[in-house]
C-alpha positions as CSV (number, residue, x, y, z in Angstrom):
1,M,-7.0,-15.4,12.2
2,P,-7.4,-12.2,10.1
3,I,-4.7,-11.6,7.4
4,F,-3.3,-8.1,6.8
5,V,-0.8,-6.5,4.4
6,A,1.4,-3.7,5.6
7,M,3.0,-1.5,2.9
8,L,5.9,0.6,3.9
9,R,6.8,3.8,1.9
10,G,10.3,4.7,0.9
11,V,12.4,1.8,2.2
12,N,15.3,0.4,0.2
13,V,15.0,3.1,-2.5
14,G,18.1,4.9,-3.7
15,G,20.2,3.7,-0.8
16,R,18.1,5.5,1.8
17,H,16.2,3.9,4.7
18,R,17.8,0.5,4.3
19,L,15.5,-2.1,5.9
20,P,16.4,-5.7,5.2
21,M,13.3,-7.8,4.9
22,A,14.6,-10.3,7.5
23,E,14.7,-7.3,9.9
24,L,11.1,-6.3,9.0
25,R,10.0,-9.9,9.7
26,S,11.8,-9.9,13.0
27,I,10.2,-6.6,14.1
28,A,6.8,-8.0,13.1
29,S,7.4,-11.2,15.1
30,E,8.4,-9.2,18.2
31,L,5.1,-7.3,17.9
32,G,3.3,-10.6,18.1
33,L,2.2,-10.5,14.4
34,A,1.9,-14.1,13.3
35,A,3.7,-15.7,10.4
36,P,5.2,-12.5,8.9
37,E,6.1,-12.9,5.3
38,T,7.7,-10.3,3.0
39,Y,7.4,-9.7,-0.7
40,I,10.2,-8.1,-2.6
41,Q,12.6,-5.6,-1.0
42,S,10.3,-2.5,-1.1
43,G,8.5,-3.2,2.2
44,N,5.5,-5.4,1.7
45,L,4.6,-7.5,4.8
46,I,1.8,-10.1,5.0
47,F,0.9,-11.3,8.5
48,S,-2.0,-12.5,10.7
49,T,-3.2,-11.0,14.0
50,E,-6.2,-10.8,16.2
51,R,-5.2,-7.2,17.2
52,P,-7.5,-4.4,16.2
53,P,-6.5,-3.2,12.7
54,N,-6.9,0.6,13.5
55,D,-3.5,0.9,15.2
56,L,-1.4,-1.7,13.3
57,G,0.2,0.8,10.9
58,A,1.2,3.2,13.7
59,T,2.5,0.4,15.9
60,L,4.6,-1.1,13.1
61,A,5.9,2.4,12.1
62,A,6.9,3.1,15.7
63,A,8.7,-0.2,16.1
64,I,10.6,0.3,12.8
65,S,11.6,3.8,13.9
66,T,12.8,2.6,17.3
67,R,14.8,-0.3,15.8
68,M,16.1,1.3,12.6
69,G,16.4,5.0,13.6
70,F,14.3,6.5,10.8
71,A,10.6,7.1,10.3
72,V,8.7,5.1,7.7
73,P,5.1,5.7,6.8
74,V,3.1,2.4,6.9
75,V,-0.4,1.7,5.5
76,V,-2.1,-1.5,6.5
77,V,-5.0,-3.1,4.6
78,A,-7.1,-6.1,5.4
79,G,-5.9,-9.0,3.2
80,G,-9.4,-9.7,1.8
81,A,-9.7,-6.1,0.7
82,L,-7.1,-6.7,-2.1
83,A,-9.4,-9.1,-4.0
84,D,-12.2,-6.5,-3.9
85,L,-9.8,-3.8,-5.0
86,I,-8.7,-5.9,-8.0
87,R,-12.3,-6.6,-9.0
88,E,-13.3,-3.0,-8.7
89,N,-10.4,-1.5,-10.7
90,P,-12.1,0.5,-13.4
91,Y,-9.0,0.4,-15.7
92,V,-8.0,-3.2,-15.6
93,A,-10.1,-4.4,-18.5
94,S,-9.0,-1.8,-21.0
95,C,-5.4,-0.8,-20.0
96,P,-2.1,-2.6,-20.0
97,A,-1.0,-3.8,-16.5
98,E,2.3,-1.9,-16.7
99,T,0.3,1.4,-16.8
100,L,-1.7,0.6,-13.6
101,H,-0.9,1.5,-10.0
102,V,-2.8,1.8,-6.7
103,T,-2.2,4.4,-4.1
104,F,-3.2,3.0,-0.7
105,L,-4.5,5.4,1.9
106,S,-4.5,4.9,5.6
107,I,-8.0,6.3,5.8
108,A,-10.9,6.6,3.4
109,P,-11.1,10.3,2.6
110,Q,-14.0,12.6,3.1
111,S,-16.2,12.9,0.0
112,Q,-15.7,16.7,-0.3
113,R,-11.9,16.2,-0.4
114,V,-12.3,13.6,-3.2
115,A,-14.6,16.0,-5.1
116,A,-12.0,18.8,-4.8
117,L,-9.3,16.7,-6.6
118,D,-8.2,18.2,-9.9
119,P,-8.7,15.5,-12.6
120,A,-6.5,17.5,-15.1
121,R,-3.5,17.7,-12.7
122,S,-1.5,15.3,-14.8
123,P,-2.6,15.4,-18.4
124,G,-3.0,11.9,-19.9
125,D,-3.2,10.2,-16.5
126,R,-6.4,9.2,-14.8
127,F,-7.5,8.3,-11.3
128,V,-10.5,7.0,-9.4
129,V,-10.8,7.1,-5.6
130,Q,-12.6,4.1,-4.2
131,G,-12.7,3.9,-0.4
132,A,-9.2,4.0,0.9
133,A,-7.6,3.3,-2.5
134,V,-6.8,5.4,-5.6
135,H,-6.7,3.5,-8.9
136,L,-4.2,5.1,-11.3
137,H,-3.8,4.8,-15.0
138,C,-0.5,6.4,-16.2
139,P,-0.1,5.6,-19.9
140,A,3.3,7.3,-20.1
141,G,4.6,5.7,-17.0
142,F,4.5,6.4,-13.3
143,R,7.8,8.1,-13.1
144,D,6.6,11.3,-14.7
145,T,3.1,11.5,-13.3
146,R,2.0,14.5,-11.2
147,L,-0.4,12.1,-9.3
148,T,2.2,11.5,-6.6
149,V,1.8,10.0,-3.2
150,D,2.7,13.3,-1.6
151,W,-0.1,15.1,-3.6
152,F,-2.7,12.5,-2.6
153,E,-1.7,12.8,1.1
154,R,-1.9,16.6,1.0
155,Q,-5.3,16.6,-0.8
156,L,-7.0,13.6,0.9
157,G,-5.3,13.5,4.3
158,G,-3.7,10.5,6.1
159,T,-0.8,8.4,5.0
160,A,-0.3,7.0,1.5
161,T,1.9,4.6,-0.4
162,C,1.8,3.4,-4.0
163,R,2.2,0.0,-5.6
164,N,2.3,-1.1,-9.2
165,W,-0.4,-3.4,-10.4
166,N,1.9,-6.5,-10.6
167,T,2.8,-6.0,-6.9
168,V,-0.9,-5.6,-6.0
169,L,-1.7,-8.9,-7.8
170,A,1.2,-10.7,-6.2
171,L,0.2,-9.5,-2.7
172,A,-3.4,-10.6,-3.3
173,N,-2.1,-14.1,-4.5
174,L,-0.1,-14.4,-1.3
175,V,-3.1,-13.5,0.8
176,A,-5.3,-16.0,-1.1
177,A,-2.7,-18.8,-0.6
178,R,-2.6,-18.1,3.1
179,E,-6.4,-18.1,3.3
180,A,-6.4,-21.4,1.5
181,G,-4.0,-22.8,4.1
182,G,-0.9,-22.8,1.8
C-alpha cells in the first residue's frame, strides 16, 4: 500500500492551534488512513492508503477543521519522494545540515512563476525550486530569512509548509523503515 507523509503548517506553535498528535492519529484513522504514525509535535503524519493522493491534503485539512475548530494547511507528499528530494538537494554536500530547510508545495509551480522569483530577496540565503519542493540554504538561520512560507505561497501558488533538514531526514527514515516492513 502506498506510503504518504502529511505535513501540517502552524500547529502547536506559540500556544496556537493546539493539536495533540494522538488526536491527529485518531483523525487519520477515522478517515481510513492505515497505520498513522506521527513524528514530533509539529504535525508530521506518516500513513498508508490506496486513496488517490490528489485530495488527501484537503480531506485531512477538512477533518482537522471539523474536529478542532481551526483551519490548518496540509501538504501531502508520496513517501518515496522524500528519498529523491534528499538525493537531489543541491546544498547538502557543501552546507551544514542546520542551515538547510525544505519548503514543501502542494503543487509543482508553473515554470514562469519559478523564473519570476527574486534570488536576491534575502541576501545571503539561497534557494532552488525542484518540482514541488524548494531547497533552502539559510546560513544565518531560518528565523530571519525573507524566504518565508507565505512568500513562496504568494509567488508560486498553492499551499506550502517548511521543515528543517533533520526533520526531512527523520521522515524519510520512517518511510524507509515502513517500506522495509519495520
